[in-house]
C-alpha positions in Angstrom: -104.2 71.5 -211.9 -104.8 68.4 -209.9 -102.0 66.1 -208.9 -99.4 68.9 -208.9 -97.4 70.1 -205.8 -95.0 73.0 -205.8 -92.4 72.8 -203.0 -91.1 76.0 -201.6 -88.1 74.5 -199.9 -84.6 73.6 -201.1 -84.2 70.2 -202.6 -81.4 69.4 -200.1 -84.0 69.8 -197.3 -86.8 67.9 -198.9 -84.7 65.0 -200.1 -83.6 64.2 -196.6 -87.1 64.4 -195.1 -89.1 61.3 -194.3 -91.2 60.0 -197.2 -89.4 62.0 -199.9 -87.9 59.0 -201.7 -89.6 58.0 -204.9 -92.4 60.5 -204.6 -92.0 62.7 -207.8 -93.2 61.8 -211.3 -91.0 64.7 -212.5 -88.8 67.6 -211.3 -87.3 70.7 -212.8 -84.4 73.0 -211.9 -83.1 76.2 -213.4 -79.8 78.0 -212.6 -78.2 74.6 -212.1 -74.9 74.9 -210.4 -73.5 71.6 -209.2 -74.6 68.4 -211.1 -72.8 66.2 -208.7 -75.1 67.3 -205.9 -78.3 68.1 -207.7 -78.9 65.0 -209.8 -78.4 62.4 -207.1 -80.8 64.3 -204.8 -83.4 64.7 -207.5 -83.0 61.0 -208.5 -83.7 60.0 -204.8 -87.0 61.9 -205.0 -88.0 60.6 -208.5 -90.0 57.4 -209.0 -88.4 54.9 -211.4 -89.2 56.2 -214.9 -89.6 59.7 -213.4 -88.4 62.7 -215.5 -85.8 65.4 -214.6 -85.7 68.7 -216.6 -82.6 70.9 -216.1 -82.3 74.4 -217.7 -78.7 74.6 -218.7 -76.3 77.0 -220.4 -74.7 75.8 -223.6 -71.5 75.0 -221.7 -73.3 73.0 -219.1 -75.2 71.1 -221.8 -71.9 69.8 -223.2 -70.5 68.9 -219.8 -73.4 66.8 -218.4 -73.3 64.1 -221.0 -75.7 61.2 -221.7 -75.9 59.5 -218.3 -75.5 60.8 -214.8 -75.8 58.2 -212.0 -79.3 56.8 -212.0 -80.6 59.4 -214.6 -80.2 59.0 -218.4 -80.7 61.7 -221.0 -83.9 61.2 -223.0 -83.2 64.3 -225.2 -82.2 68.0 -225.1 -84.6 70.7 -226.1 -83.6 74.3 -227.0 -84.9 76.8 -224.6 -88.1 78.4 -226.1 -88.1 82.0 -227.2 -84.6 82.2 -228.6 -82.8 82.3 -225.3 -79.4 80.5 -225.3 -79.3 77.2 -223.5 -81.0 73.9 -223.4 -83.4 71.9 -221.3 -81.7 68.6 -220.5 -84.5 65.9 -220.2 -83.4 62.9 -218.2 -85.3 59.8 -217.0 -84.6 57.8 -213.9 -83.6 54.3 -214.7 -86.4 51.7 -214.0 -85.8 49.3 -211.2 -83.3 51.4 -209.3 -84.0 51.5 -205.6 -84.0 54.9 -203.8 -81.3 55.3 -201.3 
């Protein structure tokens, strides 16, 4: 695939590096633990209109809600293959600056 980069570092490390802000069209995370830390870090790296996909347990899916900071839910999708859980699909709001 062209135009795809896989990062082998933790988001906490990458988000603080020079040039990280606004570089991703989309990002995904599984085994999501702390929304309060993860979503703002991911939003910093996303371009406006960028997509964030989070693989969540059923309990987490009810906790996260419709909007989280700069990211708004576009929809939830059931995890393929009959596994329990959902993929939370969020979009970074247009026009927000990266901080």
